[in-house]
N, C-alpha and C positions, 0 to 999 in steps of 0.2 A: 082526402089527401093522405099522403104518407110522408114520414120523416125518415130519411135514410141515414142521417148523422154521419155523412162521409164514409159510408160502408162500401162503396163501389168504386170502380175505376172505369175508364172509357171502354175497356175490354168487355164490360158488362152491358154495353149499349143495347144489344139485342134483347137481353133479359128485361131491361128497363122498358124497352119499347113494348113489351107484352102488356105493360100496365095501361097503355093507351086505350085498350078495349073497355076499361072500367070508367072512362070519362071522369077521371079524378080532377079536382080543382087544381092540384099541384103535386109535384114531388119535391120535397124540401131537401136541400143540400145533399144530393146523392154522391158528389165527388169531394175531393179534398177542399178544405176551406180556402186554400191559396191558389186554386187551379181554375182561373176564369177561362183560360183557353180551352181546356177540355170540357168545361160546362157549356161553352158556346158550341163546340162540336156536337155534344150530346143534345143540346136544345134543338139544333138543326135536324136531328134524326127523330125527334119525338113530337107528337101533337100535344101531349100533356105539358102544360107550362112547368118549367123548373122555377123553384123559389130558392133564392139565396138567403142564407141566415148568417152563419159564422163568417162568410166572405165579406159581409158589409159592415165596416167599422166606421164609416163616415159618408157624407154626401159625395165626396170624391170617389170613394169605392163604388157607390151606387152608379155614378156617372160612367165610370170605366166598365162596369159589368154590363150596363145597358148599351154602351157604345159597341161592345164586341158581341152582343147578343147572347150573353151567358145566362139570362133568365128572363122571365116574363111576369114574375111576382117577387116582392121583397118583404122579408120579415124584419121588423124594427124592434130591437130590444134596447131600451133606454140605457141600461148599464153598459152594453157592448159598444154603443156609438158615442159614448162620452157625455151622456146627459141629454137634457131636453133640447138644447141648441143643436146637438148632433142629430137627434131624432127629427127635428124640424127640417134640417138640411136634407136628410134622406127623403123625408116625405115630399119636400118641395121638388127635388130632382125627379122623383118618380111621378108625382102628379103632373109635372110639366110634360112628361112623356106618355101620360095615360097608362102608367104601370101601377097596378093595385099594390097597396101595402097593407100589412096587418101587424098587430102588436103581439109579440111573444112575451111571456112572463119569465121571470128568473127567481121564483120563490120569494117575491117581495112580501113584506108585511102589508097591512091595510094601507099604510101611508103610500107605499109605492104602487100598490094595486089601484088605488083611487087616482093617483096621478096618471097611471096608464089609461084608466077609463076616460079621464078628461082628454088625454092625448088622442084617443081613438075617435073623438068627435070631429077631428079635422076631416076635411072632405076627401082626402086621398085614401083614408082608411076605409076601404070598401069591402073588405073581407072580415069575418068575425075573428076577434083575438082569442087568445087562450088564457084569459084572466079567469081565475077561479075564486070560489068563496074562501073567506079567511079560514073557516073550519077545516078545509082540506089540508092545510099545512100547520095551523096553529091551534092549540087548545084555547089560548087567550090572545087576541090580537092587540095591536097597539092603538087601534082606533075604536071609537064607540059611536054609533053601532058598528058591529063588524060588517065586512063586505059579504053580501049574500047574492045568490043567483036564484032567479025566479024559476018556476016550473017550466017556463018557456025557454030557459037558458039565457036569460038576460040579466045584466047588472044595471040598475038605474043609475043615471048620471046625477050625482048629488048636486044640489044647489047650495048656495051660500058661499061664504068666503073660503079661500084656500082650497083644500081638497074636498070640503063639504061635510066632513065628519070630524068630530073632536078627537084630537090626539090625547091619549091617556098617559100623561107624563110619568106617573109612578110606574107604569108598566114598561115604559121606555127605559127608565132608570134600572129596573130589575133585569132588563134584557141587555144592558150595556156591559160589555166585557172590557173595553178599552176606551180611554178618553185621551185626546190630544188637544193641546192648545197651540194655536199658531199665532205668532205675533210678528208684526212688521219689524224689519231690522232697523 
């Protein structure tokens, strides 16, 4: 797969079509995040599936993108879609239509990484996610044990309550820059 990060326009369709010969799993977000129409036009010209990432902020966005044929794969980032309820909505829309989803990371601590690992056990997540080991981003993670990746490139789904690893609260306190308290009026 390749991630274009909105670097192209529809005028680059012939150049992007050259990637078809590589049998890629997907081309992620080649055009502007808000351009479903041109993504649909491009998808019709390619055999390689397009994956929408930044374009999908809700289950409704996923529905619209699929209705117009803008993609054949969807990337789900929990923070981008408004949390786990939003992630489930996107998953459910895509699964109902047989469209594979995969989970993208956004530099989460082990808390978010493990939540993503659990999310990826849902049946619609049929492509590998890009969740990495804690050590890739953090010297010291907020969970113990840290998130690790096996030599085969897998992260074990933790068992037990919550995310399956212990949150190390003193580390959370050291990493906290701002605290807000919200009270009911």
